[in-house]
N, C-alpha and C positions, 0 to 999 in steps of 0.2 A: 118405036122401040124395036130393037132387034131381039129375036129369040134364037136359041140354040136347042137342038134336040139331043136328048140324052143318048149316049152311044149304045146302050143296051135296051133301055125302055123307049121305044119309038114314039109312044103316046105322052111322053114327059117332055115338056118344054120349059125353058127358063130364060129370063132376061139377064143382062149382064151383071146386076147387082143383087139378084134374088128377091127383088121386091114384088115381082109377078112370077109365079110358078103355075103352069097349067098341066093338068093330067086329064087325058081324054077330053081335052078342049074346055074343061072347066077350070077356073081359077081356084087354087087351093088356099085356105085360110092359114095365115101364119100364127102359130102358137108361140108365145114368149114364156121361157122357163127361167127362173132364177137360180144360179149355181151357188154353191157353198161360199164362194168368194164374193158373191154379190154381182157378178156379171150376168148380163141377159144372153140367153142362148135361144135363138130362133129356130124353130122346127116346123115342118109341114108333115101332114099325115096323109099317107096313101098306101094302098096294098095292105092295110091293116097295121101299119107300123109308123113310128115317128122318124123322120129323117132330118138331119141337120141341113139347114139351108145352105150353109158354107160347103158342105160336102156335095150337094146337088149341083151348086154353081160351078164348083171345081171339076166335077165329072162332065158337065155339060160343055164347059168352055175350055178346060185344059186337058181333057181326057181322063181315062180311068187310071187308077194308081197301078204301079208296077208290082207291088207286093201288098199282101193283105195286112202287114203290120204298119203300113203308112197311114198317116193321118193328114188332115188339113192343117197347114201352117199359115198364119197370117203374117205377111212381110213386115207390116208396121205394128203389129201386136195390138191393133185396135179391134176389139171384138164387135164394134158397130159397123165395120167396114167389110161387107161380104162381096165387094167388086171382084170380078174374076182376075183383074190385074194384080190384086192384093193377096190372091190365094195361090198356094202351090202345095204339092205333095212333099211331105217330109216325115221325120220320125219324132215320136213323142219325146219331149225333153230337149229337142233341137239338136240331136246328134246327126245332123245331115251335112256335115263338113262346111257349112256356111257360117257357123257361129265361131266367135273369136274365143280362144282360150284365155284364161285369166293371167297366165304367165307367158311371156316370150320364151323361145328356146334358150336364150342366154340366161334368163332368170331361172328357168327350170334346171339348167346345168348348175348354177350357183347354189340353188336350194339343195340339190342332191349332194354336192360337195360338202355343204355346211352340215347336212344330216349325216354324212359319213364321218365327219370330224366329231360328231357327237353332240351337236346342238339340239336343244329340246324342241320337239315338234310344235309346242304352243308358241315358243319363241320364233320359230321359223314363220308360223302363220301371222304373228304380229308384225315381223319384220317385212314380209312380202305383201302384207294386207290382203290376205285370203283366209278362207275358213280352213278348219283342220282337215276336212275331207279332201280339199284340193292338194294339201301338203302330203297326205297319205297316198293319194292317187298318183301324184308326181313321182314320189319315191318308189312306189310299186312299179310304175311304168319304165323307170330307168334300169 
């Protein structure tokens, strides 16, 4: 089993999927917390605070985040998979330029044209099979 050392805390070591995390040579116990949505969130406690296993794995294997507003993103959206190859730094809500928009550029143009011609926003949402917020955001962006 291969371990990587944390870039800042030299006494913190982690294996590739976060099943074994050691601090000062001692294995830390994993604490499992249930979120409001029913997902399980794994944390370890050291230095008097709880730390997300995914964040520790991402810091040890992929490096520190570039900005403080970045969070750990799971590429496959599986909260049980904390393997470093599944984790990356991104922005809350997925605004990291890797998510696909709901409308293609051609559809966005068509939506804006129909809106300018006076078509109702609710009708536009139904026609393009998107929610109202996408319609309003597309019109505002144009």
